[in-house]
C-alpha positions as CSV (number, residue, x, y, z in Angstrom):
1,X,0.0,0.0,0.0
2,X,2.3,2.8,1.2
3,X,5.8,2.8,2.6
4,X,6.5,2.2,6.3
5,X,7.3,5.9,7.0
6,X,3.9,6.9,5.6
7,X,2.1,4.2,7.5
8,X,3.8,5.4,10.7
9,X,2.9,9.0,10.0
10,X,-0.7,8.1,9.4
11,X,-0.9,6.2,12.7
12,X,0.8,9.0,14.7
13,X,-1.6,11.6,13.3
14,X,-4.7,9.6,14.0
15,X,-3.5,8.8,17.5
16,X,-2.6,12.4,18.2
17,X,-6.0,13.7,17.0
18,X,-8.0,10.9,18.7
19,X,-6.0,11.6,21.9
20,X,-6.9,8.1,23.1
21,X,-4.8,5.6,25.1
22,X,-6.8,2.8,23.2
23,X,-4.7,3.5,20.1
24,X,-1.0,2.8,20.0
25,X,1.4,2.6,17.0
26,X,2.0,-0.9,15.8
27,X,4.3,-2.4,13.1
28,X,1.5,-3.8,10.9
29,X,-0.8,-1.3,9.2
30,X,-3.5,-4.0,9.2
31,X,-3.2,-4.4,13.0
32,X,-3.6,-0.6,13.4
33,X,-6.7,-0.7,11.1
34,X,-8.2,-3.4,13.3
35,X,-7.3,-1.5,16.5
36,X,-8.8,1.7,15.1
37,X,-12.0,-0.2,14.1
38,X,-12.3,-1.6,17.7
39,X,-11.9,1.9,19.1
40,X,-14.6,3.1,16.7
41,X,-16.9,0.3,17.8
42,X,-16.5,1.5,21.4
43,X,-17.3,5.1,20.4
44,X,-20.3,4.0,18.4
45,X,-21.7,2.0,21.4
46,X,-20.7,4.1,24.3
47,X,-19.6,7.6,23.2
48,X,-21.3,8.5,19.9
49,X,-20.9,12.3,20.3
50,X,-17.2,11.7,20.8
51,X,-17.1,9.7,17.5
52,X,-18.8,12.6,15.7
53,X,-16.3,15.0,17.1
54,X,-13.4,12.8,16.1
55,X,-14.6,12.5,12.6
56,X,-15.0,16.3,12.4
57,X,-11.5,16.8,13.7
58,X,-10.1,14.3,11.3
59,X,-12.0,16.0,8.5
60,X,-13.8,12.9,7.2
61,X,-16.5,13.9,4.7
62,X,-19.9,13.4,6.1
63,X,-21.3,12.8,2.6
64,X,-18.7,10.1,1.9
65,X,-19.4,8.5,5.3
66,X,-23.2,8.4,4.8
67,X,-22.8,7.0,1.3
68,X,-20.3,4.4,2.4
69,X,-22.5,3.3,5.3
70,X,-25.6,3.1,3.1
71,X,-23.9,1.2,0.4
72,X,-22.2,-1.3,2.8
73,X,-25.3,-2.2,4.9
74,X,-24.5,-5.3,6.9
75,X,-20.7,-4.8,6.7
76,X,-18.6,-3.9,9.7
77,X,-19.2,-0.2,10.3
78,X,-16.0,0.1,12.5
79,X,-13.8,-1.2,9.7
80,X,-15.6,1.0,7.1
81,X,-15.1,4.1,9.2
82,X,-11.5,3.2,10.0
83,X,-10.8,2.9,6.3
84,X,-12.4,6.3,5.6
85,X,-10.2,7.8,8.4
86,X,-7.1,6.3,7.1
87,X,-7.8,7.3,3.5
88,X,-8.4,10.9,4.7
89,X,-5.1,11.0,6.6
90,X,-3.3,9.6,3.6
91,X,-4.8,12.3,1.4
92,X,-3.7,15.1,3.8
93,X,-0.2,13.7,4.0
94,X,0.1,13.5,0.2
95,X,-1.2,17.0,-0.1
96,X,1.3,18.4,2.4
97,X,4.1,16.6,0.6
98,X,2.9,17.9,-2.8
99,X,2.8,21.5,-1.7
100,X,5.8,21.5,0.7
101,X,8.1,24.1,-0.8
102,X,11.8,23.8,-1.1
103,X,13.0,27.2,0.2
104,X,16.7,26.6,-0.7
105,X,16.4,28.6,-4.0
106,X,14.9,31.8,-2.5
107,X,17.3,34.7,-2.0
108,X,17.7,35.7,1.6
109,X,16.3,39.2,1.0
110,X,13.1,37.6,-0.3
111,X,12.5,35.1,2.5
112,X,10.0,36.0,5.1
């Protein structure tokens, strides 16, 4: 899927934003996905407003979420939401990398 550095970056960002001790970085991205899905199940069943807040902070599209849940009726909602969260974090990381500027070619008098 993605290289190990990207996988670790995704995990770290999700853990930081979720601010939960239930999530810890692991070597396998699949294990992290399952761990995230279990955490989401807990939020669905016990702390639904916290799940909504988390999805908002992670910037997961409400429209995509509703569509995915409607189209995947009967599937594991925790895994589905975990996949959407991971996909969104990957998009944000790719965008940051794409627009990260290399300031080495800017003259000193033009730098801010």
